[in-house]
Structures are given as structure tokens and as C-alpha cells.
LOMI-279076 format. One line per 4 residues: number of its first residue (from 1); their letters; for each residue x, y, z of C-alpha. Coordinates in nm, 3 decimals. Layout:
<nupas>
NUM	A	X:Y:Z  ...
</nupas>
This chain:
<nupas>
1	TSLK	-13.534:-6.213:-15.093  -13.589:-5.890:-14.904  -13.599:-5.800:-14.529  -13.732:-5.448:-14.579
5	NSQT	-14.111:-5.498:-14.562  -14.104:-5.808:-14.362  -13.959:-5.880:-14.019  -13.907:-6.246:-14.088
9	TAIR	-13.823:-6.439:-14.405  -13.722:-6.793:-14.458  -13.508:-6.995:-14.695  -13.585:-7.368:-14.742
13	FSNV	-13.286:-7.588:-14.856  -13.448:-7.896:-15.006  -13.166:-8.134:-14.995  -12.909:-8.097:-14.689
17	NIPP	-12.662:-8.398:-14.709  -12.545:-8.408:-14.350  -12.564:-8.751:-14.170  -12.757:-8.774:-13.852
21	RAEI	-12.575:-8.650:-13.541  -12.257:-8.557:-13.748  -12.060:-8.281:-13.577  -12.099:-7.962:-13.780
25	KTAR	-11.775:-7.783:-13.814  -11.896:-7.481:-14.003  -12.227:-7.359:-14.147  -12.294:-7.032:-14.327
29	LIFT	-12.531:-6.870:-14.569  -12.411:-6.728:-14.880  -12.603:-6.445:-15.050  -12.551:-6.251:-15.369
33	AAQA	-12.646:-5.886:-15.324  -12.932:-5.777:-15.559  -12.851:-5.406:-15.475  -12.625:-5.185:-15.243
37	SIDP	-12.743:-5.156:-14.875  -12.510:-4.963:-14.650  -12.695:-4.885:-14.330  -12.661:-5.117:-14.030
41	VSLE	-12.889:-5.412:-13.984  -12.902:-5.700:-13.739  -13.074:-6.035:-13.816  -13.150:-6.327:-13.578
45	ISAE	-13.101:-6.649:-13.761  -13.264:-6.984:-13.650  -13.385:-7.302:-13.820  -13.708:-7.483:-13.822
49	NVSA	-13.702:-7.729:-13.541  -13.815:-8.028:-13.730  -13.626:-8.315:-13.900  -13.788:-8.254:-14.245
53	SLPF	-13.909:-7.902:-14.324  -14.225:-7.898:-14.547  -14.246:-7.671:-14.845  -14.387:-7.316:-14.802
57	TNAA	-14.752:-7.257:-14.862  -14.970:-6.951:-14.901  -15.142:-7.022:-14.566  -15.158:-6.726:-14.327
61	NDIV	-14.847:-6.732:-14.088  -14.693:-7.014:-14.264  -14.338:-6.877:-14.193  -14.374:-6.715:-13.840
65	GRQQ	-14.605:-7.015:-13.736  -14.324:-7.280:-13.768  -14.140:-7.385:-13.461  -13.777:-7.243:-13.449
69	TPQK	-13.480:-7.393:-13.293  -13.389:-7.268:-12.942  -13.044:-7.204:-13.062  -13.025:-6.868:-13.255
73	EIWD	-12.730:-6.663:-13.393  -12.727:-6.281:-13.414  -12.562:-6.143:-13.750  -12.461:-5.787:-13.749
77	VETW	-12.475:-5.772:-14.132  -12.184:-5.581:-14.287  -12.241:-5.327:-14.555  -12.349:-5.483:-14.890
81	DIPN	-12.190:-5.214:-15.104  -12.145:-5.400:-15.431  -12.437:-5.554:-15.630  -12.385:-5.906:-15.753
85	EKYY	-12.100:-5.957:-15.495  -12.132:-6.261:-15.257  -12.175:-6.194:-14.880  -12.139:-6.459:-14.611
89	SRDL	-12.321:-6.491:-14.275  -12.167:-6.551:-13.950  -12.117:-6.912:-13.850  -12.440:-7.100:-13.780
93	KAVV	-12.307:-7.444:-13.682  -12.491:-7.451:-13.346  -12.818:-7.375:-13.524  -12.771:-7.651:-13.776
97	QQVV	-12.646:-7.889:-13.520  -12.972:-7.882:-13.339  -13.155:-7.982:-13.653  -12.922:-8.280:-13.752
101	NLPE	-12.929:-8.399:-13.379  -13.307:-8.440:-13.406  -13.402:-8.814:-13.375  -13.577:-8.836:-13.723
105	WCGG	-13.312:-8.637:-13.917  -13.180:-8.817:-14.227  -12.909:-8.695:-14.443  -13.063:-8.532:-14.752
109	NPLT	-13.362:-8.401:-14.560  -13.479:-8.036:-14.635  -13.394:-7.769:-14.380  -13.548:-7.419:-14.339
113	VFLK	-13.354:-7.122:-14.207  -13.525:-6.815:-14.058  -13.380:-6.463:-14.076  -13.558:-6.216:-13.842
117	KISG	-13.467:-5.847:-13.859  -13.406:-5.740:-13.505  -13.255:-5.386:-13.539  -13.173:-5.132:-13.817
121	TDSR	-13.339:-4.914:-14.056  -13.195:-5.056:-14.379  -13.257:-5.389:-14.552  -13.049:-5.642:-14.755
125	HAIS	-13.174:-5.753:-15.084  -13.038:-6.077:-15.215  -13.090:-6.242:-15.543  -13.354:-6.525:-15.500
129	ADQN	-13.386:-6.864:-15.666  -13.681:-6.726:-15.860  -13.464:-6.466:-16.000  -13.140:-6.668:-16.075
133	LVSA	-13.074:-7.029:-15.956  -12.697:-6.986:-15.992  -12.690:-6.668:-15.763  -12.964:-6.802:-15.513
137	PTLE	-12.870:-6.820:-15.146  -12.682:-7.125:-15.052  -12.605:-7.313:-14.734  -12.243:-7.401:-14.703
141	LTYE	-12.174:-7.687:-14.456  -11.875:-7.896:-14.336  -11.888:-8.178:-14.084  -11.650:-8.395:-13.909
145	PSTV	-11.649:-8.741:-14.083  -11.517:-8.922:-13.768  -11.832:-8.837:-13.578  -12.061:-9.007:-13.834
149	PTGA	-12.209:-9.307:-13.649  -12.069:-9.638:-13.769  -12.272:-9.884:-13.951  -12.597:-9.782:-14.147
153	YCSN	-12.781:-9.453:-14.108  -13.062:-9.290:-14.293  -13.004:-9.083:-14.602  -13.244:-8.948:-14.864
157	ATFL	-13.112:-8.874:-15.206  -13.260:-8.734:-15.515  -13.093:-8.769:-15.848  -13.177:-8.563:-16.148
161	SSVS	-13.063:-8.657:-16.495  -13.132:-8.501:-16.826  -13.192:-8.710:-17.145  -13.008:-8.569:-17.439
165	QSAG	-13.136:-8.800:-17.700  -13.477:-8.964:-17.761  -13.296:-9.319:-17.748  -13.199:-9.238:-17.393
169	D	-13.540:-9.238:-17.239
</nupas>
């Protein structure tokens, strides 16, 4: 993931397990630096303003053509001076709250986050999921359990299981 040659990049998180309308307490992105970057850069962070973000395609303007949340956060990114070190964004709870408050949001739905470079001459290079799944960007979220609506609410879940023996399939 690089913001040097592109003004906007996006990360799609395929399974965000936050119940509808739950109050977000904290939300932040965690990146692992692919290389050192020391000059200042500022990013505008928003999310796709839909209840279930579709996968990316090769279509022209697929990222910049998507509707973004009105709520945005500005992140004056600190120096990433140590490769393979983890770096944390500012709190994005207001951005994520707008998405989980959408009428069709279900826990487990996909959510896309946009990072738009708004100032600075440098870039930040993070390890992507294509490079290393363990070091890929993550979205760390907490919510207030007492704010989850009582009764049933929608939730999508995906379970993956490996079969270790031929008798197990």
C-alpha cells in the first residue's frame, strides 16, 4: 500500500463484526511500515458510505468514484522511521459510526476506508495483504455493548475451517 504516486487509496475490510447502531468507542487503523518515511504527510480518512462495500474492480475510477462518508478525519502522520514497526492512525470512531448507523448495516459486513493525501511531499509505504497477511493493515474497533439494540439484530458471519485429515471432509 503506497500513497506516493496516488492521491487516494482504499482498504476494504471484508468482515467487520460491529452490531448495527452500536456506539463506537474507538476505531483506528494499524499499519506495518514497509520502509522508513520521515517527511511530513497529512491524510484525510473517510469510509465508503454504504452498508456493504463491494470488492474492488479494475474499472476506471473504482476507488475515487465511490461515495464517501461526510465525516472525515485528518491524520497528520507521524514519522515512520522503523521498517516493520506498527503505526497507528488517529481515532476514526466518528467515520465508522456513520457506516454502522446506516439502515442496512449488519454486523460482519465489509467496510472500505479511504486514505487521501492532502499535504506533504513524502509518502507512507505499508505492508499490504498481498505481501504478508499477518502484517497487513488492520482495523481495530471497540464498541459499547450496552448500546446494542435488544432483541435480534442482523449479523453476517463467515467461518473458515481447515480439514486436516481426509476422513474429516
